[in-house]
Structure formats: C-alpha cells, structure tokens
One Martini backbone bead per residue (centre of mass of N, CA, C, O) as a GRO file, in nm:
protein
   50
    1MET     BB    1   2.886  -0.320  -6.411
    2PRO     BB    2   2.683  -0.109  -6.308
    3ASN     BB    3   2.748   0.216  -6.411
    4ILE     BB    4   3.007   0.096  -6.555
    5PRO     BB    5   3.221   0.141  -6.794
    6SER     BB    6   3.353   0.001  -7.052
    7GLU     BB    7   3.621  -0.021  -7.235
    8GLU     BB    8   3.479   0.064  -7.497
    9GLU     BB    9   3.349   0.321  -7.398
   10VAL     BB   10   3.618   0.466  -7.316
   11LYS     BB   11   3.742   0.467  -7.600
   12GLU     BB   12   3.515   0.621  -7.741
   13LYS     BB   13   3.547   0.877  -7.555
   14GLY     BB   14   3.865   0.908  -7.468
   15GLY     BB   15   3.788   0.840  -7.177
   16ILE     BB   16   3.768   0.977  -6.842
   17LEU     BB   17   3.606   1.117  -6.592
   18LEU     BB   18   3.695   1.174  -6.282
   19ASN     BB   19   3.431   1.255  -6.133
   20GLU     BB   20   3.275   1.003  -6.238
   21ALA     BB   21   3.455   0.788  -6.109
   22VAL     BB   22   3.422   0.871  -5.821
   23GLU     BB   23   3.119   0.848  -5.802
   24GLN     BB   24   3.103   0.544  -5.873
   25ASN     BB   25   3.282   0.445  -5.639
   26LEU     BB   26   3.105   0.555  -5.411
   27GLU     BB   27   2.861   0.398  -5.478
   28LYS     BB   28   2.992   0.112  -5.443
   29ILE     BB   29   3.076   0.154  -5.152
   30GLU     BB   30   2.788   0.186  -5.042
   31GLU     BB   31   2.678  -0.078  -5.122
   32LEU     BB   32   2.875  -0.254  -4.965
   33TYR     BB   33   2.826  -0.148  -4.688
   34LEU     BB   34   2.512  -0.221  -4.683
   35HIS     BB   35   2.567  -0.525  -4.715
   36ILE     BB   36   2.738  -0.576  -4.461
   37TYR     BB   37   2.526  -0.461  -4.260
   38GLU     BB   38   2.308  -0.673  -4.325
   39LEU     BB   39   2.481  -0.921  -4.254
   40HIS     BB   40   2.540  -0.852  -3.963
   41HIS     BB   41   2.231  -0.870  -3.872
   42LYS     BB   42   2.185  -1.162  -3.959
   43LYS     BB   43   2.402  -1.282  -3.773
   44ASP     BB   44   2.270  -1.188  -3.508
   45SER     BB   45   2.002  -1.326  -3.544
   46LEU     BB   46   2.115  -1.619  -3.564
   47LYS     BB   47   2.256  -1.615  -3.295
   48ALA     BB   48   2.002  -1.580  -3.118
   49VAL     BB   49   1.869  -1.850  -3.197
   50LEU     BB   50   2.103  -2.029  -3.075
   0.00000   0.00000   0.00000
C-alpha cells in the first residue's frame, strides 16, 4: 500500500511510531470512505437512468 511501510522498513527502523501508524490508518479510512461515497453516487445515477 502506498505510504504504509513494508515489514522490512519496520524491521530496519526497529518498530513503528504509534502516532504515524494512526495517521496512516486515518488517511486510508478517509480514502475508502470517499471511494464508497463516489460509488454510492454512481449507483444512484445509474438507477435514475433505468
């Protein structure tokens, strides 16, 4: 995943910083929410066409 460190990177750093992990997770949650929102509107548009 973009912006998420790989297992190797985490091992090299000796672990992860909790605040960075939380920030990355929130970013991914926001991306998923926006994607679902967009799909919902596309579904409504297609439904209106039918």
